[in-house]
C-alpha positions, 0 to 999 in steps of 0.5 A: 032538261036537267035541273041542278039543285043548289044548296043554300049558303049556310050562315057562319057563326060570327066569332066572339070578339074580346071585350074592350079594355075600357069595358073591362076596366068599368066592370072591374071598377064597379066590382071594387066599389060595389064592395068597399069593405072588402076592397079596403081590407084588400089594400090595407096591407099594401098601404101599410107596407108602402107607407113603412118603406117610404117613412123609414127610408126618409127618416133614415136618409134624414138622419144621415143628412143630419149627421153629415151636417153636424160633422161638416159644421165642425170643420172641413178638410179636417185632421185630428191628432189626439192620444191613442187610448189603446196605445202606450199612453192609454188604458192598454198600458194599465193607466187610468184616464184622469184629466191630462195624466195620460195625454201624449200630445204636446206643444212640440208635436205642434211645432214639428208639424208647423215647421215641416208641413206649413205649405200643406196646412191651411190652419192648425189649432191645439186645444186643451180642455176641462170642466170648470165653474163659470159665474156671472152675478147669481147665475153659475154653472159647470161648463166645458172650458177649452183653451185654443188659438186664433186658428180654431175659428177657421179650422172648426168653423166657429166664427162668432155671432157677436163680438170677436174671436180670440186673437194671436195677441190674446194668445201671446199676452195670456189675456183673460178673455172668453168667447161664450157658447150660445147656450152659456150666454143665454143661461148667464145673461138671458136677453142682456148683451154679454159683450164686455161683461165680466165673468168668473171662470174657476174663480178667475175674472174674464172679460167676454169678447164674443158669443158663438152662434147656435149650433144645436146639440151636436152629439160630437161636440156640444159647442153651445155649452162650452166657453173658449179662452186663449190656450196660453191663459188656460195652461197658466191660469186653469190647468196651471201647467209649469212645464216648457212642453205642456200637453194638449188634448187635441191638435186640429189641422185643416188641410189646404186640399181635400184630395190630398188629405190622406197624404197629409195624414200619412205625413203627420203620422210619420212626423209624430212617430219620429218625435215620439220615437216609436216604430211599431204602428200597433203601439203608437200612443197617438192617432191621426183621424181623418174627418172624411173617413169618419164621415164615410163610416157613419154614412155607411152604417146609417145607409146600411141600417136604412136599407135593413129597415126598408127591407123589413118594411118590404116584407109587409108588402109581401104580406099585403100581396098574400092578402090580395090573393086571399081576398081575390080567391074569396071573390072568385068563389062568391062570384062564380055564378056571375062568371058563368053568366058572363061566359054564357053571354060570350065572354072569353076566358081571357076576358075573365082573366083580364077582368080579375087581373085588372081588379088586382092591379087597381087595388095594388096601385091604389094601395101604393098611392095611398101608402106613399101619402101616408108614408110622407105624413108619417115621416113628417110627424116622426121627424118633428118628434125626433128633431130630424128633417126627413129627406124625400127620396123619389127613387124609394117612393118609385121602388115601393110603388113599383114593388106594390104593383108587381106584388099585386099582379103576381098574387092576383094572377092565380085567382084570375086564372082560376076564375078564367078556367071555371066551366060556364055550365057548372058556374051557372049551377053554383049556389 
């Protein structure tokens, strides 16, 4: 009888399993908090970069918003007719700008526009201005005095806060009435009620009939430090114009329809070219400015500057990423023996790679969040110092945060790969 020898089954070596993500995260977190100084220095560049991007973008957008509000507060759907200082009436012709010597816009221009475009115009207000001494009791100052008509209140968004604006009756009767800018009223009368009070303007007595609200120190037109009187009174009493066709500084025209403002601008230009008997647009002694165009140009410049500053600040994010890579490389060198032990205990290369990459991501995410908080704080402080209201941009914060994470992953990958490729035997022998 033959016997068959059976081989005892050999036990297969169990495959090494990868370490779970939760364990890897705990290991990475312990490594981060185990060396707080190194971790803080690692995220510092990221914090500064994100904070700079967020703060600069918020301040830039806040500046754009302030400029837009300042322009819009001076009137909407607005066209401005004025002397072209580079045309035949300006310095290009060899003349000096001295008061109204080179002004080319006249009351006949106003009449032509009114007669031909009355159905397209919501309001029209000519102005003439100069600086004169205003006095009330012992208080006196040099202010900008503007003569205009009743339409100015609607065209330039200048409704009074107290009293009333000048009327058509004031204009027709050449009345000596005045509307004070907010700051002028404060300087002349302090807390007293200026309505009905007498002031002297250029040595001539006027009665205060209204006070404008505080519009801030708008760089485009500081209404707070101005006073307004009827145009007819200004021409007769202050500028002492004796001509039947007096010159004016500007004609402000409010269009009825915002969408057709460009067409209205073209028609007004055509009318003025005819009344001024000019055919060459390059030598026009007048110009018709569209507020929408000016606003678009200002916004474009401001947005370009904001993007440029944001781009410059973004460079610091790259510097922060390089800092992460350098510190992580140092960390790999310092923890070579630890890496060897983990591999000897069964950790796979991808486990080591994931661990160090997790550390880099955690540091970049933490730096991004801290940077957003610091950026918001800086924007608020700088905004108060500059008198600007920062505009919070969620998109810029998300962009800066996402960029910080991407930079962290990008610059953390090489040190993580280097750690994963270390030989466990050589790592255990490392001193």
